[in-house]
PAGUKE-725788 format. One line per field, with one value per residue (C-alpha): residue number from 1; chain; x, y, z. Coordinates in nm, 4 decimals, m for minus. Layout:
PAGUKE-725788
n NUM/... .
chain A/... .
u X/... .
v Y/... .
w Z/... .
***
This chain:
PAGUKE-725788
n 1/2/3/4/5/6/7/8/9/10/11/12/13/14/15/16/17/18/19/20/21/22/23/24/25/26/27/28/29/30/31/32/33/34/35/36/37/38/39/40/41/42/43/44/45/46/47/48/49/50/51/52/53/54/55/56/57/58/59/60/61/62/63/64/65/66/67/68/69/70/71/72/73/74/75/76/77/78/79/80/81/82/83/84/85/86/87/88/89/90/91/92/93/94/95/96/97/98/99/100/101/102/103/104/105/106/107/108/109/110/111/112/113/114/115/116/117/118/119/120/121/122/123/124/125/126/127/128/129/130/131/132/133/134/135/136/137/138/139/140/141/142/143/144/145/146/147/148/149/150/151/152/153/154/155/156/157/158/159/160/161/162/163/164/165/166/167/168/169/170/171/172/173/174/175/176/177/178/179/180/181/182/183/184/185/186/187/188/189/190/191/192/193/194/195/196/197/198/199/200/201/202/203/204/205/206/207/208/209/210/211/212/213/214/215/216/217/218/219/220/221/222/223/224/225/226/227/228/229/230/231/232/233/234/235/236/237/238/239/240/241/242/243/244/245/246/247/248/249/250/251/252/253/254/255/256/257/258/259/260/261/262/263/264/265/266/267/268/269/270/271/272/273/274/275/276/277/278/279/280/281/282/283/284/285/286/287/288/289/290/291/292/293/294/295/296/297/298/299/300/301/302/303/304/305/306/307/308/309/310/311/312/313/314/315/316/317/318/319/320/321/322/323/324/325/326/327/328/329/330/331/332/333/334/335/336/337/338/339/340/341/342/343/344/345/346/347/348/349/350/351/352/353/354/355/356/357/358/359/360/361/362/363/364/365/366/367/368/369/370/371/372/373/374/375/376/377/378/379/380/381/382/383/384/385/386/387/388/389/390/391/392/393/394/395/396/397/398/399/400/401/402/403/404/405/406/407 .
chain A/A/A/A/A/A/A/A/A/A/A/A/A/A/A/A/A/A/A/A/A/A/A/A/A/A/A/A/A/A/A/A/A/A/A/A/A/A/A/A/A/A/A/A/A/A/A/A/A/A/A/A/A/A/A/A/A/A/A/A/A/A/A/A/A/A/A/A/A/A/A/A/A/A/A/A/A/A/A/A/A/A/A/A/A/A/A/A/A/A/A/A/A/A/A/A/A/A/A/A/A/A/A/A/A/A/A/A/A/A/A/A/A/A/A/A/A/A/A/A/A/A/A/A/A/A/A/A/A/A/A/A/A/A/A/A/A/A/A/A/A/A/A/A/A/A/A/A/A/A/A/A/A/A/A/A/A/A/A/A/A/A/A/A/A/A/A/A/A/A/A/A/A/A/A/A/A/A/A/A/A/A/A/A/A/A/A/A/A/A/A/A/A/A/A/A/A/A/A/A/A/A/A/A/A/A/A/A/A/A/A/A/A/A/A/A/A/A/A/A/A/A/A/A/A/A/A/A/A/A/A/A/A/A/A/A/A/A/A/A/A/A/A/A/A/A/A/A/A/A/A/A/A/A/A/A/A/A/A/A/A/A/A/A/A/A/A/A/A/A/A/A/A/A/A/A/A/A/A/A/A/A/A/A/A/A/A/A/A/A/A/A/A/A/A/A/A/A/A/A/A/A/A/A/A/A/A/A/A/A/A/A/A/A/A/A/A/A/A/A/A/A/A/A/A/A/A/A/A/A/A/A/A/A/A/A/A/A/A/A/A/A/A/A/A/A/A/A/A/A/A/A/A/A/A/A/A/A/A/A/A/A/A/A/A/A/A/A/A/A/A/A/A/A/A/A/A/A/A/A/A/A/A/A/A/A/A/A/A/A/A/A/A/A/A/A/A/A/A/A/A/A/A/A/A/A/A .
u 1.2032/1.4415/1.4599/1.4421/1.1389/0.9617/1.0060/0.9043/0.5733/0.5084/0.5792/0.3508/0.0430/0.1032/m0.0520/0.1731/0.1907/0.1398/m0.1697/m0.0416/0.2142/m0.0670/m0.2447/0.0649/0.1250/m0.2350/m0.1970/0.1228/m0.0519/m0.3500/m0.1210/0.0701/m0.2557/m0.3977/m0.0840/m0.0773/m0.4446/m0.3821/m0.0919/m0.2980/m0.5887/m0.3683/m0.1714/m0.4950/m0.6472/m0.3449/m0.3889/m0.7529/m0.6674/m0.4101/m0.6730/m0.9185/m0.6681/m0.6003/m0.9725/m0.9817/m0.7158/m0.8265/m1.0290/m0.7258/m0.4008/m0.3122/m0.1809/0.1631/0.3047/0.6253/0.8075/1.1463/1.4192/1.5678/1.3616/0.9850/0.9207/1.0152/0.9104/0.6194/0.7139/1.0334/1.0652/1.0667/0.7262/0.5817/0.7249/0.5626/0.2200/0.2600/0.3555/0.1326/m0.0820/m0.0945/m0.4553/m0.4554/m0.1853/m0.2404/0.0022/m0.0363/0.1057/0.1074/0.2477/0.1710/m0.0135/m0.1885/m0.5682/m0.7809/m1.1585/m1.3412/m1.0312/m0.9395/m0.6072/m0.4856/m0.1761/m0.3110/m0.1862/m0.3102/m0.3354/m0.3803/m0.4980/m0.5636/m0.8722/m0.7729/m0.7769/m1.1394/m1.0571/m0.7414/m0.8960/m1.2305/m1.2567/m1.6316/m1.6779/m1.5275/m1.7202/m2.0083/m2.2413/m2.4788/m2.2341/m2.0487/m1.6873/m1.5754/m1.2349/m1.2003/m1.4121/m1.3565/m1.4116/m1.3174/m1.1128/m1.2930/m1.1689/m1.2869/m1.1581/m1.1462/m1.4169/m1.1593/m1.0270/m1.3805/m1.4451/m1.1257/m1.2027/m1.5720/m1.6656/m1.9297/m1.9729/m2.1252/m1.8989/m2.0349/m1.7041/m1.4045/m1.1136/m0.8056/m0.4969/m0.1456/0.1844/0.5369/0.6552/0.9307/1.2460/1.2104/1.3929/1.1939/1.0565/1.0415/0.8937/0.5913/0.5342/0.2235/0.4440/0.6190/0.3073/0.1102/m0.2649/m0.5376/m0.9044/m1.0878/m1.4657/m1.7002/m1.7946/m2.0553/m1.8461/m1.6092/m1.4272/m1.4092/m1.1203/m1.0374/m0.6671/m0.4899/m0.2477/m0.5226/m0.6984/m0.5785/m0.5992/m0.7781/m0.8308/m0.8320/m0.7231/m0.3630/m0.4094/m0.4833/m0.1937/0.0459/m0.0498/m0.0358/0.3022/0.4443/0.5160/0.5851/0.3425/0.5269/0.6382/0.4689/0.5381/0.4060/0.2900/0.0067/m0.0798/m0.3782/m0.2982/m0.5341/m0.7350/m0.5544/m0.2106/0.0791/0.1435/0.4832/0.5984/0.4856/0.6487/0.9770/0.9520/0.8918/1.1895/1.4129/1.2852/1.3425/1.6709/1.8064/1.6533/1.2947/1.0968/0.8379/0.5887/0.2969/0.0009/0.1624/0.4808/0.2754/0.1370/0.4699/0.4417/0.1084/0.2212/0.5550/0.3736/0.1334/0.4165/0.6116/0.3025/0.2491/0.6142/0.6058/0.2854/0.4488/0.7535/0.5392/0.3271/0.6438/0.7545/0.4116/0.4514/0.7933/0.6360/0.3695/0.6375/0.8039/0.5091/0.6619/0.9784/0.7783/0.6064/0.9338/1.1133/0.8563/0.8623/1.2430/1.2213/0.9456/1.1273/1.4699/1.4809/1.3841/1.6584/1.9169/1.8050/1.8543/2.2013/2.2845/2.1744/2.4209/2.2278/2.4427/2.3400/2.2576/2.0058/1.8404/1.8340/1.6825/1.3808/1.2648/1.3667/1.1500/0.8660/0.8880/0.8816/0.5765/0.3941/0.4833/0.3656/0.0352/m0.0234/0.0663/m0.1712/m0.4545/m0.3944/m0.3822/m0.7125/m0.8716/m0.7279/m0.8516/m1.1959/m1.2163/m1.1037/m1.3626/m1.6320/m1.5267/m1.5294/m1.8777/m2.0538/m1.8559/m1.8507/m1.6207/m1.7522/m1.5370/m1.8025/m1.8357/m2.1966/m2.1034/m1.8223/m1.5705/m1.5448/m1.6387/m1.8587/m1.6445/m1.2736/m1.1606/m0.9783/m0.7757/m0.5956/m0.2747/m0.0949/0.2480/0.1328/0.0152/0.3485/0.5481/0.3458/0.3839/0.7626/0.7883/0.6097/0.8425/1.1525/1.0425/0.9461/1.2869/1.4645/1.2606/1.3232/1.6629/1.8907/1.6803/1.6464/2.0208/2.0980/1.8404/1.9431/2.3105/2.2405/1.9897/2.1178 .
v m3.4618/m3.4986/m3.8692/m3.8045/m3.5762/m3.8257/m4.1132/m3.8881/m3.8059/m4.1759/m4.2679/m3.9956/m4.0956/m4.4722/m4.7256/m4.8304/m5.1726/m5.0089/m4.7876/m4.5977/m4.4227/m4.2695/m4.1673/m3.9982/m3.8184/m3.6962/m3.5769/m3.3937/m3.2173/m3.1305/m2.9931/m2.7745/m2.6581/m2.5615/m2.3677/m2.1975/m2.0978/m1.9579/m1.7520/m1.6136/m1.5229/m1.3629/m1.1501/m1.0480/m0.9355/m0.7123/m0.5725/m0.5070/m0.3119/m0.1093/m0.0253/0.0657/0.3052/0.4566/0.5252/0.6981/0.9548/1.0389/1.3363/1.5186/1.3949/1.5014/1.2617/1.4244/1.6672/1.8694/2.0111/2.1667/1.9385/2.2138/2.4773/2.5041/2.7075/2.7756/3.0158/2.9189/3.1392/2.9609/2.8295/2.4714/2.5197/2.6629/2.3695/2.1214/2.2827/2.2325/1.8627/1.6233/1.4364/1.7199/1.8345/2.0795/2.2531/2.4132/2.5908/2.5677/2.7352/2.5052/2.5490/2.5047/2.7662/2.8074/2.8166/2.9499/2.9507/3.0413/2.9849/2.6483/2.6292/2.3696/2.3493/2.2968/2.2856/2.5743/2.4764/2.7737/2.6767/2.8647/2.8727/2.5509/2.3325/2.2186/2.0962/1.9217/1.6917/1.5372/1.7524/1.7904/1.4239/1.4933/1.8117/1.8147/2.0998/2.3423/2.6107/2.6795/2.6070/2.9676/3.0561/3.4300/3.7306/4.1059/4.1310/3.8037/3.4850/3.1567/2.8290/2.4701/2.2695/1.8927/1.7277/1.6275/1.9825/2.1195/1.8778/1.9771/2.3468/2.2956/2.5498/2.3552/2.3718/2.7227/2.8961/3.2410/3.3959/3.3729/3.1431/3.3283/3.2022/3.2817/3.2289/3.3221/3.6387/3.5556/3.7632/3.9336/3.8863/3.7339/3.9986/3.8370/4.1427/4.1534/3.7946/3.8908/4.0847/3.7597/3.6341/3.7350/3.7174/3.6667/3.5627/3.2842/3.2920/2.9973/2.8853/2.6460/2.3437/2.0917/1.7987/1.4372/1.2165/0.8940/0.9703/1.0798/1.2794/1.5329/1.5310/1.8863/2.0612/2.3791/2.4548/2.8244/3.0599/3.1024/3.4770/3.4236/3.1775/3.4107/3.6964/3.4815/3.3238/3.6356/3.4734/3.6731/3.6722/3.3965/3.1906/2.8523/2.5379/2.2809/2.2339/1.9830/1.8186/1.6307/1.3900/1.3355/1.0156/0.7328/0.8935/0.7102/0.8824/0.7147/0.8363/1.1949/1.1838/1.0813/1.3596/1.6156/1.4888/1.5241/1.8780/1.9944/1.8165/1.8235/2.0316/1.9036/1.6021/1.4634/1.2259/1.0223/0.9408/0.6309/0.8193/1.0951/0.8243/0.6472/0.5668/0.3849/0.1912/0.0894/m0.0730/m0.2520/m0.3710/m0.5036/m0.6882/m0.8362/m0.9452/m1.1094/m1.2955/m1.4124/m1.5441/m1.7325/m1.8876/m1.9910/m2.1879/m2.3557/m2.4362/m2.5904/m2.8238/m2.9239/m2.9977/m3.2539/m3.4836/m3.5099/m3.6587/m3.9451/m4.0169/m4.0093/m4.2264/m4.5036/m4.4621/m4.4956/m4.8185/m4.9572/m4.8655/m4.9797/m5.2659/m5.0299/m4.7916/m5.0702/m5.1627/m4.8043/m4.8042/m5.1233/m4.9566/m4.6726/m4.4124/m4.2399/m4.1694/m3.8063/m3.9062/m4.1560/m3.9068/m3.6371/m3.8615/m3.8239/m3.4581/m3.3871/m3.5831/m3.3668/m3.0536/m3.1795/m3.2520/m2.9025/m2.7429/m2.9331/m2.8338/m2.4716/m2.4553/m2.6159/m2.3805/m2.0717/m2.1655/m2.2323/m1.9109/m1.6940/m1.8585/m1.7863/m1.4257/m1.3692/m1.5171/m1.2835/m0.9834/m1.0497/m1.2019/m1.0828/m1.4312/m1.3435/m1.0467/m0.8115/m0.7977/m0.4910/m0.4198/m0.1491/0.0006/m0.0518/0.1297/m0.1936/m0.4829/m0.7677/m0.8211/m0.6313/m0.8428/m0.7536/m1.0203/m0.8935/m1.0753/m1.0198/m1.1976/m1.4971/m1.5164/m1.4731/m1.7447/m1.9912/m1.9568/m1.9622/m2.2982/m2.4348/m2.3063/m2.4481/m2.7778/m2.8119/m2.7193/m2.9776/m3.2743/m3.2167/m3.3179/m3.6114/m3.7561/m3.7277/m3.9050/m4.1836/m4.2574/m4.2645/m4.5183/m4.7414/m4.7434 .
w m2.4131/m2.1207/m2.0236/m1.6487/m1.6879/m1.9166/m1.6705/m1.3771/m1.5508/m1.6190/m1.2572/m1.1219/m1.3188/m1.3444/m1.1092/m0.8213/m0.6632/m0.3245/m0.3239/m0.0198/m0.2443/m0.4512/m0.1318/0.0112/m0.3218/m0.3178/0.0410/m0.0562/m0.3469/m0.1249/0.1489/m0.0958/m0.2561/0.0843/0.1820/m0.1598/m0.1368/0.2126/0.0791/m0.2112/0.0185/0.2854/0.0396/m0.1333/0.1968/0.2590/m0.0931/m0.0122/0.3013/0.1081/m0.1524/0.1233/0.2806/m0.0625/m0.1047/0.2329/0.1470/m0.2075/m0.0784/0.0633/m0.0892/m0.4447/m0.7092/m0.6839/m0.4263/m0.4637/m0.1596/m0.0929/0.0426/0.2554/0.4279/0.4180/0.1057/m0.2554/m0.5318/m0.7559/m1.0534/m1.1605/m1.5200/m1.3861/m1.2206/m1.5401/m1.7389/m1.4980/m1.5493/m1.9262/m1.9045/m2.0950/m1.8464/m1.5895/m1.5496/m1.2566/m1.0528/m0.7130/m0.4792/m0.1009/0.2080/0.5088/0.8592/1.2291/1.4327/1.7673/1.7382/2.0237/2.0744/2.3938/2.6070/2.4488/2.2662/2.0133/1.7939/1.4412/1.0826/0.8704/0.5030/0.2750/m0.0736/m0.3964/m0.6190/m0.8011/m0.4903/m0.5265/m0.8801/m0.7585/m0.4963/m0.4101/m0.0989/m0.1549/m0.0571/0.2856/0.3642/0.6134/0.7029/0.5367/0.4242/0.1002/0.0111/0.0499/0.1941/0.1311/0.0446/0.0497/0.4249/0.5949/0.5784/0.6403/0.7828/0.7414/1.0405/1.0738/1.2828/1.5444/1.5763/1.6003/1.8879/2.0727/2.0435/2.1228/1.8574/1.6623/1.2864/1.2890/1.5405/1.6249/1.7252/1.4911/1.5623/1.6844/1.5026/1.6284/1.4486/1.5665/1.3958/1.1482/1.1324/1.4703/1.7966/2.0813/2.3174/2.6613/2.8299/2.5938/2.4672/2.2680/2.0266/1.9315/1.7552/1.4488/1.5186/1.2584/1.2623/1.0801/1.0458/1.0038/0.6542/0.7943/0.6933/0.8467/0.6834/0.7955/0.6825/0.8654/0.8969/1.2163/1.0008/0.9228/1.2608/1.3386/1.0029/0.8977/0.5291/0.4460/0.1679/0.0587/0.1098/0.4801/0.5245/0.3418/0.5723/0.8877/0.8153/0.6455/0.3108/m0.0027/m0.2962/m0.4870/m0.1854/m0.1289/0.0740/m0.1748/m0.5319/m0.5702/m0.9008/m1.0366/m1.3197/m1.6116/m1.5979/m1.7762/m1.7455/m1.5823/m1.2481/m1.2019/m1.5457/m1.4781/m1.1347/m1.2981/m1.5568/m1.2816/m1.0812/m1.3900/m1.4551/m1.0981/m1.0277/m0.6732/m0.3979/m0.4272/m0.3090/m0.5528/m0.3891/m0.5179/m0.2915/m0.1442/m0.0577/0.1055/0.3366/0.3654/0.7370/0.6891/0.3833/0.5323/0.8232/0.5879/0.3619/0.6620/0.7880/0.4426/0.4215/0.7657/0.6740/0.3505/0.5413/0.7951/0.5197/0.3363/0.6431/0.6579/0.2898/0.3605/0.6187/0.3648/0.1058/0.3315/0.2553/m0.0905/0.0614/0.2138/m0.1166/m0.3114/m0.0566/m0.0976/m0.4754/m0.4842/m0.2859/m0.5115/m0.8335/m0.7170/m0.9696/m1.2539/m1.1532/m1.1478/m1.4987/m1.6134/m1.4571/m1.6423/m1.9681/m1.9131/m1.7125/m1.4519/m1.0930/m1.1723/m1.4428/m1.2092/m0.9214/m1.1447/m1.2126/m0.8528/m0.8281/m1.1353/m0.9810/m0.6692/m0.8862/m1.0775/m0.7496/m0.6246/m0.9512/m0.9458/m0.5842/m0.6636/m0.9620/m0.7657/m0.4723/m0.6953/m0.8601/m0.5207/m0.3718/m0.6596/m0.6396/m0.2649/m0.3169/m0.5906/m0.3685/m0.0860/m0.3218/m0.4512/m0.1514/0.1535/0.3044/0.5977/0.7937/1.0013/1.2729/1.4898/1.3873/1.1382/1.3478/1.0659/0.7330/0.5515/0.6628/0.5232/0.4650/0.1513/m0.1089/m0.4188/m0.6236/m0.7851/m1.0662/m0.9125/m0.5937/m0.7999/m0.9845/m0.6619/m0.4882/m0.7771/m0.7937/m0.4146/m0.4087/m0.6782/m0.4996/m0.1632/m0.3283/m0.4943/m0.1702/0.0224/m0.2116/m0.3689/m0.0799/0.0523/m0.2993/m0.3628/m0.0340/m0.0892/m0.4464/m0.3455/m0.0689/m0.2489/m0.6060 .
***
């Protein structure tokens, strides 16, 4: 065993002539443990909110979405698309046509996103969980096209769930020059009837969406039979989404964007990741302040053990070996505090998960009653090594200076 480390362990657990040194060491360990537990709990709360957001968009966002890099559409009958559908791990494939249009009802007008989906869409997502009303999930029959608007759009149009008159949907006519004398000719007009359903998803991104058939969207936006704006994929349970996403990207090459669910909600997750990073940085500074308690403990220990250190020097130990004794002791104190804090933090997180100790308040106004918590292994590892790094940074220079002056 390393001589400096061996002596450091003996000094830490041995009885000192001045009891205050043991007290200060205990305070240092407790301070580091408290800061570490706070870091574990804070990062876990951010993980919990990320998981909560992920649960909210499972009803609408597919596991993987493919879109064209340039332009709005691509052809769905290419060999690459057929190869993707045959990939191991791909369960369901659905093609969509999505674009903006003007929707009018009883004199009220709203710019909305029309999402035309094929017959596989209900298998692709858990859209049934988001539907409200007494109708059936029907988008097209021999006579009419049907639309399922979002609750927010329904409220803006004032149409109700069972609207008696069809929604008038207008889209600019593609491939024609603008006729300023007769503006109505610049738009393609179609009608959407009520299916007796709306959908509710707690995401502003989908506040002005209407789900309808791909046949209606193709006619409205004048798309050809094989032209689509996105390919949406459901992955088999237990399959690695990241691996399948990579395989798809290799098959398609350049010209396409392949997104998983988190990338589809990139704006939301970027904000949450930035907030988590800022919280981590602030807690690291608090941890640094807590680690300076170690310097006080080590300073008193160096003074008390000055005779022992002179003896070691007389026996041939150099200044670096002597200095490393106290550096190692600082690292051991940091490690003990980190381990104690991690155990305490995990215990608090588990208690919050099972018992919901800290409530969010609001009398049921929030999606959940208590703060959501998820403990991730990478956060535990990051926290542990952060504590060690901050501990080493806090004690290394002061110990070197003290040992150089006193020994």
